[in-house]
C-alpha positions as CSV (number, residue, x, y, z in Angstrom):
1,M,31.9,-61.3,-62.1
2,T,29.7,-64.5,-61.3
3,S,32.5,-66.5,-60.2
4,E,33.3,-63.7,-57.5
5,K,29.9,-63.2,-56.8
6,F,29.4,-67.3,-56.3
7,K,32.2,-67.3,-53.9
8,Y,31.1,-64.2,-51.6
9,W,27.8,-65.7,-51.0
10,R,28.6,-69.4,-50.9
11,K,31.2,-67.8,-48.0
12,R,28.4,-65.9,-46.8
13,I,26.1,-68.7,-46.4
14,L,28.0,-71.2,-44.7
15,F,29.3,-68.6,-42.0
16,T,25.3,-67.5,-41.3
17,T,24.4,-71.2,-41.2
18,W,27.2,-72.3,-39.2
19,I,27.1,-69.9,-36.3
20,T,23.1,-70.0,-36.7
21,Y,23.3,-73.4,-36.3
22,A,25.9,-74.4,-33.6
23,L,24.0,-71.8,-31.7
24,F,21.1,-74.3,-31.8
25,Y,23.2,-76.6,-29.9
26,L,23.1,-74.1,-26.5
27,G,19.6,-74.6,-26.1
28,R,19.9,-78.5,-26.4
29,V,23.2,-80.1,-24.5
30,N,23.0,-77.8,-22.0
31,M,20.7,-80.4,-20.2
32,S,23.6,-83.1,-20.1
33,I,25.8,-80.3,-17.7
34,A,22.1,-79.3,-15.6
35,I,21.2,-82.9,-15.1
36,P,23.8,-83.7,-11.9
37,G,22.3,-80.4,-10.7
38,I,18.6,-81.2,-10.8
39,I,19.4,-84.6,-9.8
40,E,20.9,-83.3,-6.5
41,E,18.3,-81.2,-5.9
42,F,15.2,-83.1,-6.4
43,G,16.1,-86.4,-5.9
44,I,15.2,-87.4,-9.2
45,S,16.3,-90.7,-10.5
46,K,18.7,-91.5,-13.6
47,T,15.7,-92.7,-15.8
48,A,13.4,-90.3,-14.7
49,M,16.0,-87.9,-16.4
50,G,16.4,-90.4,-19.1
51,A,12.8,-89.5,-19.8
52,V,13.6,-86.4,-19.9
53,L,16.0,-87.0,-22.8
54,T,14.2,-89.1,-24.4
55,A,11.3,-86.4,-24.8
56,L,13.2,-84.3,-26.8
57,F,15.1,-87.1,-28.7
58,T,11.7,-88.4,-29.9
59,M,9.6,-85.3,-30.8
60,Y,12.9,-84.2,-32.8
61,A,12.1,-87.6,-34.6
62,I,8.8,-86.6,-35.3
63,G,9.9,-83.3,-35.8
64,Q,12.5,-84.2,-38.3
65,F,10.2,-86.2,-40.4
66,V,7.7,-83.3,-40.9
67,N,10.1,-80.3,-41.5
68,G,12.0,-82.1,-43.4
69,Q,9.6,-82.1,-46.0
70,L,8.5,-78.3,-45.1
71,G,12.3,-77.3,-45.3
72,D,12.3,-78.2,-49.1
73,K,8.8,-75.9,-49.3
74,F,9.5,-73.3,-47.4
75,G,13.4,-73.2,-47.7
76,A,15.5,-72.4,-44.4
77,R,15.6,-69.2,-44.1
78,K,11.7,-68.4,-41.8
79,M,12.2,-72.4,-40.7
80,I,15.6,-71.8,-39.4
81,S,14.9,-68.3,-37.7
82,L,11.7,-70.0,-35.9
83,G,13.0,-72.6,-34.9
84,I,15.3,-71.1,-33.3
85,L,14.0,-68.2,-31.3
86,L,11.2,-70.7,-30.1
87,S,13.7,-72.7,-28.8
88,A,15.1,-70.0,-26.7
89,I,11.7,-68.9,-25.2
90,V,10.9,-73.2,-24.4
91,N,14.4,-72.8,-22.5
92,I,13.4,-69.7,-20.9
93,I,10.3,-71.4,-19.5
94,F,12.1,-74.5,-18.3
95,G,14.3,-73.1,-15.9
96,F,11.4,-72.1,-14.0
97,T,10.0,-75.7,-13.6
98,N,11.4,-76.6,-10.7
99,G,11.6,-80.5,-10.4
100,I,8.9,-81.3,-11.8
101,L,9.0,-84.4,-13.8
102,A,5.7,-83.7,-15.8
103,S,6.6,-80.4,-17.2
104,M,10.3,-81.1,-17.5
105,I,9.1,-84.0,-20.0
106,L,6.7,-81.9,-22.1
107,L,8.6,-78.6,-21.9
108,W,11.5,-80.8,-23.4
109,G,9.4,-82.7,-25.9
110,I,8.5,-79.2,-27.1
111,N,11.9,-78.0,-27.4
112,G,12.8,-81.3,-29.4
113,Y,10.2,-80.7,-31.9
114,V,10.9,-76.5,-32.7
115,Q,14.8,-77.7,-32.3
116,S,14.3,-80.2,-35.4
117,M,13.4,-77.2,-37.9
118,G,16.8,-76.3,-38.1
119,W,19.1,-79.1,-39.7
120,A,16.9,-80.4,-42.8
121,P,16.6,-76.6,-44.0
122,T,20.1,-76.0,-43.1
123,V,21.6,-79.2,-45.2
124,K,19.0,-78.4,-48.3
125,T,20.6,-74.9,-48.3
126,I,24.3,-75.9,-48.7
127,A,22.8,-78.5,-51.8
128,N,21.3,-75.3,-52.9
129,W,24.8,-73.3,-53.0
130,F,27.2,-76.0,-53.5
131,P,27.3,-78.4,-56.5
132,R,28.2,-82.3,-55.6
133,K,32.1,-81.8,-56.0
134,L,32.4,-79.1,-52.7
135,R,29.3,-80.8,-50.9
136,G,31.8,-83.2,-49.0
137,R,34.5,-80.2,-47.7
138,A,31.0,-78.0,-47.5
139,S,28.9,-81.0,-45.3
140,G,32.4,-81.1,-42.7
141,I,32.9,-77.2,-42.4
142,L,29.0,-77.3,-41.5
143,G,29.1,-80.4,-39.6
144,S,31.9,-78.5,-36.9
145,S,29.0,-76.4,-36.8
146,Y,27.5,-78.1,-34.2
147,I,30.2,-80.1,-33.1
148,I,31.8,-76.7,-31.7
149,G,28.3,-75.7,-30.7
150,S,28.0,-78.8,-27.9
151,A,31.2,-78.0,-26.5
152,G,30.2,-74.2,-26.7
153,S,27.2,-74.9,-24.7
154,W,29.0,-77.4,-22.3
155,A,31.9,-74.8,-21.4
156,L,29.0,-71.7,-21.2
157,A,26.5,-74.2,-19.2
158,G,29.1,-75.2,-16.9
159,F,30.3,-71.8,-16.1
160,L,27.0,-71.0,-15.1
161,V,26.0,-74.0,-13.1
162,G,29.6,-73.8,-11.3
163,I,28.6,-69.8,-10.1
164,L,25.0,-69.2,-10.2
165,G,23.2,-73.0,-10.6
166,W,21.6,-75.3,-12.9
167,R,18.3,-73.0,-13.9
168,W,21.5,-70.1,-15.6
169,A,22.5,-73.1,-17.9
170,F,19.3,-72.9,-19.9
171,W,18.2,-68.7,-19.3
172,V,21.7,-67.1,-20.7
173,P,22.1,-69.5,-23.9
174,A,18.5,-68.4,-24.7
175,L,19.3,-65.2,-25.0
176,I,22.4,-65.6,-27.2
177,M,19.8,-67.9,-29.8
178,I,17.8,-65.2,-30.0
179,I,20.0,-63.1,-31.5
180,G,21.1,-65.8,-33.3
181,G,18.4,-65.8,-34.7
182,I,17.4,-62.4,-35.9
183,H,21.3,-62.3,-37.6
184,C,19.8,-65.9,-39.4
185,L,17.2,-63.9,-40.4
186,I,18.6,-60.8,-41.8
187,R,21.8,-62.8,-43.3
188,L,20.4,-66.2,-44.9
189,R,19.2,-66.8,-48.8
190,N,18.0,-69.7,-49.8
191,A,19.0,-70.4,-53.1
192,P,21.5,-68.4,-55.7
193,E,18.5,-67.8,-58.1
194,E,17.1,-65.9,-54.9
195,V,20.0,-63.1,-55.5
196,G,20.3,-63.7,-59.3
197,L,22.5,-65.9,-59.8
198,P,22.1,-68.9,-62.0
199,T,21.2,-72.1,-60.4
200,I,23.9,-74.8,-59.4
201,E,23.1,-76.7,-62.7
202,E,22.8,-74.2,-65.2
203,E,26.6,-72.9,-63.3
204,E,27.9,-76.1,-64.3
205,N,27.1,-75.7,-68.1
206,G,28.5,-72.3,-68.4
207,I,25.4,-70.1,-67.9
208,V,26.5,-66.6,-65.7
209,E,23.2,-65.1,-66.5
210,A,20.4,-65.5,-64.6
211,E,17.3,-63.4,-63.1
212,V,16.0,-62.9,-59.3
213,K,13.6,-66.0,-58.8
214,K,12.2,-68.3,-56.2
215,D,13.4,-71.9,-55.0
216,Y,10.9,-73.7,-56.5
217,H,9.1,-76.5,-55.0
218,L,8.8,-79.6,-57.2
219,G,5.9,-80.6,-54.7
220,F,5.1,-82.8,-51.7
221,L,4.3,-85.8,-54.1
222,Y,8.2,-86.2,-55.7
223,T,9.7,-85.5,-52.1
224,I,7.9,-87.9,-50.5
225,K,8.8,-90.5,-53.2
226,S,12.2,-89.5,-53.5
227,V,12.6,-90.6,-50.0
228,L,10.4,-93.6,-49.6
229,T,11.7,-95.2,-52.8
230,R,15.5,-95.1,-52.4
231,K,17.1,-98.2,-50.1
232,R,20.2,-96.4,-49.4
233,I,18.2,-93.3,-47.5
234,W,16.8,-96.1,-45.8
235,A,20.0,-97.4,-45.2
236,A,21.6,-94.3,-44.1
237,A,18.6,-94.1,-42.0
238,F,19.1,-97.3,-40.0
239,A,23.1,-96.4,-40.1
240,L,22.6,-93.0,-38.3
241,F,20.1,-95.2,-35.6
242,G,22.9,-96.8,-34.2
243,L,25.7,-94.3,-34.5
244,N,23.1,-92.1,-32.4
245,I,23.1,-94.4,-29.8
246,I,26.6,-93.9,-29.1
247,R,26.8,-90.3,-30.1
248,Y,24.1,-89.2,-27.7
249,G,25.1,-91.7,-25.1
250,F,28.3,-89.5,-25.0
251,L,26.5,-86.5,-25.2
252,S,23.8,-86.7,-22.7
253,W,25.6,-89.4,-20.1
254,A,29.6,-88.2,-20.4
255,P,29.6,-85.3,-18.1
256,T,28.0,-87.5,-15.1
257,Y,30.2,-90.1,-16.1
258,L,33.1,-88.0,-15.3
259,F,31.4,-86.7,-12.2
260,E,30.3,-90.0,-10.5
261,V,32.9,-92.1,-11.6
262,Q,36.2,-90.3,-12.3
263,G,35.4,-87.7,-9.4
264,A,35.0,-84.4,-10.9
265,T,32.9,-81.3,-10.4
266,I,30.5,-80.7,-12.1
267,S,31.8,-78.0,-13.8
268,S,35.3,-79.4,-14.1
269,A,33.4,-82.5,-15.8
270,A,31.7,-80.5,-18.5
271,Y,35.6,-78.5,-19.6
272,K,36.8,-82.4,-19.5
273,A,33.9,-83.8,-21.8
274,M,34.2,-80.8,-24.3
275,I,37.1,-82.6,-25.6
276,I,34.8,-84.8,-27.3
277,P,33.0,-82.4,-29.6
278,I,36.4,-80.5,-30.1
279,A,38.0,-83.6,-31.3
280,G,34.9,-84.2,-33.2
281,S,35.0,-81.4,-34.9
282,L,38.4,-82.2,-37.1
283,G,37.1,-85.3,-37.2
284,A,34.4,-83.8,-39.2
285,I,36.8,-82.0,-41.6
286,Y,38.7,-84.6,-42.1
287,A,36.1,-87.9,-42.8
288,G,34.8,-84.7,-45.2
289,W,37.7,-84.1,-46.9
290,M,39.2,-88.1,-47.1
291,S,35.8,-88.9,-48.9
292,D,36.0,-86.3,-51.6
293,R,39.7,-86.7,-52.0
294,V,40.1,-90.4,-51.4
295,F,37.4,-92.0,-52.3
296,K,35.7,-90.2,-54.8
297,S,32.7,-88.7,-52.9
298,K,31.9,-92.3,-51.8
299,R,30.8,-91.6,-47.8
300,A,30.4,-95.1,-46.8
301,P,34.2,-96.1,-46.9
302,M,34.9,-94.0,-44.6
303,A,32.3,-93.8,-42.4
304,M,33.1,-97.8,-42.0
305,I,36.3,-97.5,-41.3
306,M,35.8,-94.8,-38.3
307,L,32.7,-96.7,-37.0
308,L,34.6,-99.9,-36.2
309,F,37.4,-98.0,-34.7
310,L,34.8,-96.0,-32.8
311,A,33.4,-99.2,-31.2
312,L,36.5,-100.4,-30.0
313,F,37.8,-97.2,-28.2
314,C,34.5,-97.0,-26.4
315,F,34.6,-100.9,-25.6
316,L,38.2,-100.1,-24.5
317,Y,37.5,-96.9,-22.4
318,P,35.5,-98.1,-19.1
319,G,38.5,-99.8,-17.9
320,I,40.8,-96.2,-17.5
321,P,41.2,-96.2,-13.8
322,A,39.5,-93.3,-12.0
323,G,42.9,-91.2,-11.5
324,S,43.9,-91.8,-15.4
325,W,42.8,-88.3,-16.4
326,L,45.5,-87.5,-19.2
327,L,44.4,-91.4,-20.4
328,S,40.9,-90.6,-20.2
329,L,41.2,-87.0,-22.0
330,I,43.1,-89.0,-24.8
331,F,40.5,-91.8,-25.1
332,L,37.2,-88.9,-24.7
333,A,38.9,-87.0,-28.2
334,I,39.9,-90.4,-30.2
335,I,36.0,-91.0,-29.5
336,G,35.1,-87.2,-30.3
337,F,37.0,-87.9,-33.4
338,L,35.7,-91.4,-34.6
339,T,32.0,-89.9,-33.6
340,Y,31.9,-87.0,-35.5
341,G,32.7,-88.2,-38.8
342,P,31.2,-90.5,-39.9
343,H,28.1,-88.6,-38.0
344,I,28.9,-86.1,-40.8
345,L,29.1,-88.3,-43.4
346,I,25.9,-90.1,-42.6
347,V,23.7,-87.2,-42.0
348,A,24.8,-84.4,-44.0
349,S,26.5,-85.6,-47.4
350,M,24.6,-88.4,-47.7
351,P,21.4,-86.7,-47.8
352,M,22.3,-84.3,-50.4
353,D,24.4,-87.6,-52.6
354,F,20.9,-90.0,-52.0
355,G,17.8,-87.2,-52.2
356,T,19.2,-84.5,-54.9
357,R,19.1,-81.3,-53.7
358,K,15.3,-80.5,-54.5
359,A,14.3,-83.5,-52.0
360,A,17.7,-82.8,-49.9
361,A,15.8,-81.1,-46.4
362,S,13.1,-84.5,-46.4
363,A,15.8,-86.7,-47.1
364,T,18.2,-85.3,-44.4
365,G,14.9,-85.2,-41.9
366,F,14.2,-89.0,-43.2
367,I,17.5,-89.9,-42.0
368,D,18.0,-87.7,-39.3
369,G,14.7,-88.7,-37.7
370,W,15.2,-92.4,-37.2
371,G,19.1,-91.1,-36.1
372,Y,16.6,-89.6,-33.3
373,I,14.8,-92.6,-32.2
374,G,18.0,-94.0,-31.9
375,A,19.0,-91.1,-29.7
376,A,15.7,-91.5,-28.0
377,L,16.4,-95.0,-27.2
378,T,19.5,-94.2,-25.6
379,G,18.0,-91.4,-23.5
380,V,16.2,-93.5,-20.9
381,G,17.8,-96.8,-21.9
382,T,21.3,-96.0,-20.8
383,G,20.0,-94.1,-17.4
384,F,17.7,-97.7,-16.9
385,L,20.9,-99.9,-17.8
386,I,23.4,-97.5,-15.3
387,D,20.5,-97.7,-12.4
388,H,20.3,-101.1,-13.2
389,F,23.2,-103.0,-14.0
390,G,25.7,-100.0,-13.5
391,W,27.8,-97.9,-16.2
392,N,29.5,-100.9,-18.1
393,Y,26.3,-102.1,-19.3
394,A,25.9,-98.4,-20.8
395,F,28.9,-98.6,-22.9
396,Y,28.2,-102.3,-24.0
397,F,24.5,-100.7,-25.2
398,W,26.7,-97.9,-27.0
399,V,29.0,-100.3,-29.3
400,L,26.1,-102.4,-30.2
401,G,25.0,-99.4,-31.5
402,A,28.5,-98.3,-33.5
403,L,29.0,-101.7,-35.0
404,G,25.7,-101.9,-36.1
405,A,26.1,-98.9,-38.1
406,A,29.3,-100.1,-39.3
407,V,27.4,-103.2,-40.8
408,I,24.9,-101.1,-43.0
409,M,28.1,-98.8,-44.2
410,A,29.8,-101.5,-45.7
411,V,26.8,-102.3,-47.6
412,L,26.3,-98.8,-48.8
413,W,30.8,-99.2,-49.8
414,K,29.9,-98.6,-53.6
415,Y,27.2,-96.0,-53.4
416,G,28.3,-92.4,-54.2
417,P,26.3,-89.2,-55.5
418,T,23.1,-89.7,-57.4
419,K,23.4,-89.0,-61.1
420,G,21.7,-85.8,-62.3
421,E,20.3,-83.3,-59.5
422,Y,16.4,-84.0,-59.9
423,H,16.4,-88.1,-60.4
């Protein structure tokens, strides 16, 4: 009976977190589709629009450090629901900024902070519900949420921009996000003990009877110490810093590259760029499965191999002729596959492995926070490089990020999950 109840709840939790976090991306990467329209209407430079992107990434990084700690304290249900609802409100307001750069930077920065209320508590919930032997696969499936969410956001925003203009790329997604926030509040539960199931440690020890109780917090001193004193968490954080340079380089600028260099329309550029997250979802699932099955829950070997190939294909991509659409799409698919595989290992599996489930949100927030410092750098940095040196130098910048992450994964090659959930 207990095993059947666990099976039901694990499916429910994974589905609820999957759909909710996918919807977060409707109000985040929609900006990359709106950028060409904003630039065209108001004559804003790419460096200025890069500053808008950097505002989100900077505040997201700060928010991850804060909300990672709060996620361990308050749990996912309230924090995720509140975060997605606030992000929806900011997206609605953003559509009325009318090219005022200061307003765009301020609002997109606020959006970055409230968006950061989603991921760390989500990883915390998966750590609470899934034992170590299932986390690689669960993380891979969960990781496909934000990847498919990115594709869905680009598809929806591309459609809306094509027929109604760039403002609608913020307004319509916001309405969908509000529905998602209400659904999350109704369906999500933070831990097995909240529905009368044993904890995953008790389950592993054969305990089948339990009473309803809260997922207790071990204190901020414990969670902060767990993060700051573990070298492997620092290493994963710096690896994500490098990986997010290339990840958000493509997420933020690929539609503009296809529009300007490949000659696509804004809407068709959005549809073509969707191949990155679509292939990426397969990469995330594949990397999670391989790390569990082949590398015995060691994440770094799989991540390092994929990162090295990612750097190679990113380096080669700008050499594709403008008219070679099929070759371009194949390369973008490979890049997406190789980007999101290591990303999900670093940002979901490793925080659970290295931080334990009682500090999983804190470890996730810390690692992801450093990742978004890298994303902030690629926002304005890529815009500056394109404006002053051309697109090739942007790709060189992204390649360096991937190579740096690969080196760190080589250092972490032999490490697997931390022994003992609370130590």
